[in-house]
Backbone as CSV, one residue per row, in Angstrom:
resi,resn,N_x,N_y,N_z,CA_x,CA_y,CA_z,C_x,C_y,C_z
1,MET,-142.207,80.505,-22.283,-140.931,80.849,-21.706,-140.339,79.622,-21.183
2,ILE,-138.996,79.535,-21.320,-138.140,78.379,-20.926,-137.920,78.447,-19.439
3,GLU,-138.214,77.278,-18.860,-137.981,77.293,-17.318,-136.507,76.778,-17.259
4,TRP,-135.541,77.669,-16.991,-134.104,77.361,-17.078,-133.775,76.536,-15.879
5,SER,-134.411,76.596,-14.703,-133.946,75.783,-13.560,-134.382,74.316,-13.914
6,SER,-135.427,74.033,-14.526,-135.788,72.631,-14.979,-134.941,72.048,-16.072
7,PHE,-134.523,73.023,-17.001,-133.583,72.657,-18.131,-132.324,72.244,-17.469
8,ALA,-131.827,73.044,-16.518,-130.528,72.696,-15.970,-130.500,71.372,-15.121
9,ILE,-131.749,71.062,-14.428,-131.813,69.837,-13.847,-131.728,68.687,-14.737
10,VAL,-132.535,68.829,-15.917,-132.469,67.770,-16.833,-131.110,67.584,-17.617
11,ALA,-130.406,68.680,-17.803,-129.138,68.633,-18.397,-128.050,67.858,-17.433
12,ALA,-128.130,68.285,-16.126,-127.237,67.738,-15.073,-127.553,66.125,-15.077
13,ALA,-128.772,65.794,-14.977,-129.187,64.371,-14.857,-128.740,63.678,-16.017
14,THR,-128.859,64.302,-17.190,-128.288,63.627,-18.477,-126.830,63.322,-18.434
15,TRP,-126.074,64.400,-18.000,-124.614,64.247,-17.908,-124.245,63.212,-16.946
16,VAL,-124.748,63.275,-15.812,-124.505,62.207,-14.675,-124.883,60.720,-15.167
17,SER,-125.990,60.607,-15.766,-126.460,59.268,-16.313,-125.430,58.781,-17.256
18,ALA,-124.950,59.645,-18.171,-124.161,59.292,-19.322,-122.828,58.905,-18.690
19,ILE,-122.353,59.622,-17.779,-121.014,59.311,-17.146,-121.138,57.904,-16.449
20,ILE,-122.263,57.693,-15.719,-122.315,56.342,-15.010,-122.337,55.249,-15.998
21,VAL,-123.196,55.414,-17.121,-123.208,54.191,-18.073,-121.982,54.124,-18.764
22,ILE,-121.257,55.134,-19.155,-119.898,54.887,-19.692,-119.030,54.298,-18.877
23,THR,-119.000,54.745,-17.606,-118.039,54.173,-16.554,-118.289,52.776,-16.418
24,LEU,-119.576,52.307,-16.155,-119.966,50.986,-15.874,-119.499,50.014,-17.003
25,PHE,-119.808,50.521,-18.289,-119.469,49.707,-19.418,-117.952,49.577,-19.527
26,SER,-117.180,50.709,-19.244,-115.807,50.576,-19.379,-115.218,49.636,-18.287
27,VAL,-115.679,49.585,-17.150,-115.302,48.738,-16.033,-115.659,47.298,-16.536
28,GLY,-116.760,47.029,-17.177,-117.059,45.763,-17.538,-116.093,45.195,-18.619
29,VAL,-115.792,46.074,-19.607,-114.812,45.711,-20.637,-113.411,45.511,-20.150
30,ARG,-113.133,46.275,-19.216,-111.713,46.113,-18.500,-111.760,44.789,-17.831
31,MET,-112.728,44.486,-17.014,-112.657,43.249,-16.329,-112.806,42.151,-17.248
32,ARG,-113.383,42.168,-18.305,-113.385,41.048,-19.278,-112.005,40.861,-19.942
33,ALA,-111.418,41.884,-20.151,-109.946,41.852,-20.874,-108.986,41.276,-19.731
34,ALA,-109.182,41.688,-18.545,-108.341,41.075,-17.485,-108.590,39.464,-17.405
35,HIS,-109.911,39.217,-17.462,-110.167,37.725,-17.384,-109.474,36.957,-18.565
36,LEU,-109.708,37.548,-19.711,-109.029,36.891,-20.935,-107.656,36.721,-20.871
37,ASP,-107.055,37.733,-20.405,-105.549,37.696,-20.105,-105.125,36.568,-19.083
38,ARG,-105.766,36.491,-18.004,-105.589,35.455,-17.095,-105.804,34.109,-17.721
39,VAL,-106.857,33.978,-18.499,-107.244,32.640,-19.076,-106.068,32.153,-19.997
40,GLU,-105.442,33.281,-20.896,-104.391,33.064,-21.710,-103.180,32.549,-20.993
41,GLU,-102.930,33.070,-19.787,-101.737,32.807,-18.935,-101.905,31.365,-18.121
42,GLY,-103.177,30.889,-18.183,-103.477,29.678,-17.430,-104.024,29.864,-16.123
43,ARG,-104.195,31.097,-15.692,-104.653,31.487,-14.244,-106.115,31.891,-14.352
44,SER,-107.039,31.033,-14.503,-108.349,31.412,-14.696,-108.987,31.733,-13.189
45,SER,-109.855,32.635,-13.201,-110.568,33.057,-12.085,-112.033,33.129,-12.278
46,SER,-112.833,32.539,-11.388,-114.347,32.531,-11.662,-114.980,33.819,-11.156
47,ALA,-114.214,34.618,-10.381,-115.000,35.853,-9.903,-115.009,36.923,-10.897
48,LEU,-114.048,36.986,-11.901,-114.076,38.086,-12.865,-115.224,37.860,-13.909
49,PRO,-115.676,36.660,-14.335,-116.718,36.594,-15.296,-117.944,36.980,-14.473
50,VAL,-118.138,36.642,-13.268,-119.384,36.941,-12.559,-119.307,38.568,-12.401
51,GLY,-118.194,39.044,-12.141,-118.163,40.563,-11.847,-118.448,41.242,-13.168
52,TYR,-117.873,40.898,-14.382,-118.181,41.829,-15.506,-119.529,41.573,-16.127
53,TRP,-120.070,40.282,-15.914,-121.469,40.108,-16.473,-122.463,40.896,-15.387
54,ALA,-122.110,41.010,-14.081,-122.937,41.719,-13.181,-122.861,43.211,-13.638
55,VAL,-121.731,43.760,-13.886,-121.572,45.155,-14.280,-122.365,45.466,-15.576
56,PHE,-122.113,44.490,-16.536,-122.916,44.749,-17.861,-124.442,44.739,-17.540
57,GLY,-124.879,43.820,-16.718,-126.246,43.697,-16.379,-126.802,45.019,-15.672
58,ILE,-125.894,45.604,-14.741,-126.292,46.872,-14.121,-126.290,48.056,-15.244
59,CYS,-125.426,48.025,-16.068,-125.464,49.009,-17.232,-126.705,48.887,-18.014
60,GLY,-127.040,47.710,-18.496,-128.253,47.489,-19.290,-129.466,47.923,-18.464
61,ALA,-129.485,47.642,-17.105,-130.645,48.088,-16.389,-130.776,49.549,-16.206
62,VAL,-129.653,50.251,-16.171,-129.636,51.699,-16.151,-130.319,52.251,-17.558
63,VAL,-129.714,51.724,-18.603,-130.269,51.999,-20.000,-131.667,51.780,-20.143
64,LEU,-132.263,50.557,-19.720,-133.615,50.361,-19.784,-134.422,51.299,-18.867
65,LEU,-133.915,51.712,-17.763,-134.611,52.604,-16.906,-134.833,53.944,-17.565
66,GLY,-133.527,54.361,-18.204,-133.686,55.646,-18.969,-134.768,55.520,-20.138
67,VAL,-134.780,54.468,-20.816,-135.811,54.342,-21.920,-137.285,54.408,-21.319
68,TYR,-137.401,53.710,-20.178,-138.669,53.694,-19.409,-139.078,55.088,-19.006
69,LEU,-138.155,55.870,-18.642,-138.491,57.265,-18.254,-138.713,58.186,-19.309
70,ILE,-138.180,57.977,-20.463,-138.293,58.834,-21.580,-139.635,58.454,-22.425
71,VAL,-140.015,57.290,-22.570,-141.201,56.850,-23.386,-142.341,56.897,-22.518
72,PRO,-143.345,57.974,-22.631,-144.522,58.084,-21.827,-145.425,56.788,-22.071
73,ALA,-145.533,56.130,-23.182,-146.434,55.003,-23.319,-145.977,53.885,-22.357
74,LEU,-144.789,53.873,-21.806,-144.443,52.676,-20.943,-144.893,52.888,-19.512
75,HIS,-144.978,54.117,-19.090,-145.513,54.308,-17.686,-146.761,55.177,-17.593
76,GLY,-147.525,55.267,-18.570,-148.848,55.865,-18.559,-148.888,57.344,-18.257
77,ALA,-147.860,57.960,-18.417,-147.801,59.502,-18.309,-148.503,60.316,-19.374
């Protein structure tokens, strides 16, 4: 028998995680585009590269956490 409450929890967690990863990646891409526009105009800012690399790093960490949770051999379950 299917445990529908557990299924709903997993489905909700999947949707929320996907939205977080997509949003983080989109913010990183937008920040990089803004930085490239500023460099093209001659108004370079050191904060934007740090920001978009930080956002890309957080996005990668979330993806790696998801892989860690999915693959049982990585955490001994």
